[in-house]
C-alpha positions in Angstrom: -65.4 77.2 14.8 -68.4 79.4 16.0 -69.8 82.0 13.7 -68.9 85.5 14.6 -71.3 87.3 17.0 -72.8 84.0 18.3 -71.7 82.6 21.5 -71.8 78.9 22.3 -72.3 77.7 25.7 -71.0 74.3 24.9 -74.2 72.7 26.2 -76.0 70.5 23.7 -79.6 71.6 22.9 -81.1 68.2 23.0 -84.6 68.1 24.4 -84.9 71.8 24.5 -87.9 73.2 22.5 -87.2 75.4 19.5 -90.0 77.9 20.1 -91.7 79.1 23.3 -95.1 78.2 21.8 -94.3 74.6 21.5 -93.0 74.4 25.1 -96.1 76.3 26.3 -98.3 73.6 24.7 -96.5 70.6 26.3 -96.4 72.3 29.8 -99.9 74.0 29.7 -102.4 72.4 32.1 -103.6 72.7 35.7 -101.6 69.7 37.1 -98.1 68.4 36.8 -97.5 65.3 34.5 -98.6 62.0 36.0 -100.8 63.7 38.6 -103.9 62.6 36.8 -103.0 58.9 37.4 -104.7 59.0 40.7 -108.0 60.2 39.5 -111.1 57.9 39.0 -111.9 57.3 35.4 -115.6 57.8 36.0 -115.0 61.4 37.1 -113.3 62.5 33.8 -115.3 64.0 31.2 -113.5 64.5 27.8 -115.1 67.3 25.6 -113.8 68.0 22.0 -114.6 71.0 19.9 -114.8 68.5 16.9 -117.3 66.3 18.7 -119.8 68.3 20.5 -121.8 66.6 23.4 -125.4 65.7 22.8 -127.9 66.9 25.2 -130.6 64.7 26.8 -133.5 66.4 24.7 -135.7 64.2 22.5 -135.9 66.5 19.6 -138.0 64.0 17.6 -140.6 63.9 20.5 -140.7 67.7 20.8 -141.1 68.3 17.1 -144.1 65.8 17.2 -146.0 68.0 19.8 -148.8 70.0 18.6 -149.4 73.7 19.5 -152.2 72.7 21.8 -150.0 70.2 23.7 -147.3 72.7 24.1 -149.8 75.3 25.4 -151.3 72.8 27.8 -147.9 71.7 29.3 -146.9 75.4 29.7 -150.3 76.0 31.7 -149.4 72.9 33.8 -145.9 73.9 34.5 -145.6 75.6 38.0 -142.4 77.4 37.0 -143.9 79.0 33.8 -144.6 82.7 34.3 -147.1 84.6 32.1 -145.1 86.7 29.7 -147.4 89.5 28.9 -145.6 92.8 27.9 -147.0 95.7 26.1 -144.3 96.3 23.5 -146.3 99.0 21.7 -144.6 101.8 23.6 -141.1 100.4 23.7 -138.4 102.8 22.5 -135.2 101.8 21.0 -132.3 103.2 23.0 -128.9 103.2 21.4 -126.2 104.0 23.8 -123.9 106.8 23.1 -120.6 106.2 21.3 -117.8 105.7 23.8 -114.4 107.3 23.3 -111.2 105.8 24.7 -109.2 108.0 26.9 -106.4 107.9 29.4 -107.4 109.3 32.8 -105.7 109.7 36.1 -107.8 108.9 39.2 -106.9 108.4 42.8 -105.8 104.9 43.6 -108.4 104.3 46.2 -111.2 105.4 43.9 -109.9 103.1 41.3 -109.6 100.1 43.8 -113.2 100.8 45.0 -114.7 100.3 41.6 -112.4 97.4 40.8 -113.2 95.6 43.8 -116.9 95.9 42.9 -116.3 93.3 40.3 -116.2 93.1 36.5 -117.6 96.3 34.6 -115.9 99.0 36.8 -115.3 101.3 33.8 -119.0 101.1 33.0 -119.8 101.8 36.6 -117.3 104.7 36.7 -118.9 106.1 33.5 -122.4 105.8 35.0 -121.3 107.9 38.1 -119.9 110.7 35.8 -123.0 110.6 33.7 -125.3 111.1 36.8 -123.0 113.9 37.9 -123.3 115.6 34.4 -127.1 115.1 34.3 -127.6 116.6 37.6 -125.4 119.6 36.7 -127.5 120.1 33.6 -130.8 120.0 35.5 -129.6 123.1 37.8 -129.0 126.5 36.3 -125.5 127.6 36.7 -125.2 130.1 39.5 -122.4 132.9 39.2 -120.7 134.1 42.4 -120.6 137.9 42.7 -117.1 139.2 43.1 -116.4 141.5 46.0 
């Protein structure tokens, strides 16, 4: 006898996952089951968070270099660019605090900014900021009423 309020479909629940999370784990991936069998083993790289990959840098040899040897290798490196900046006149610029709002804009305007790539809200803010700064530069002119 079924409990009141619970319908029974008569179908056994064998093999069905109890939670959507478990079924998502077993079905997650970019290829169906068994599709990996045809790949070449030499092209597969297994990376684990628990066992990070080691780089090819010989850290012991690097630690053994003296300052003179490092400076000489930088001088001989054709890709090394001089890094001389005068930081004495640098000014710390803290961006203004942003406020989350809901705004309605024309669909084509939003599409334009989104199609430019990631950061569309930042770009929209920059356009509005340039408008505000331009308006602040000019004194407001009042129209005379007739």
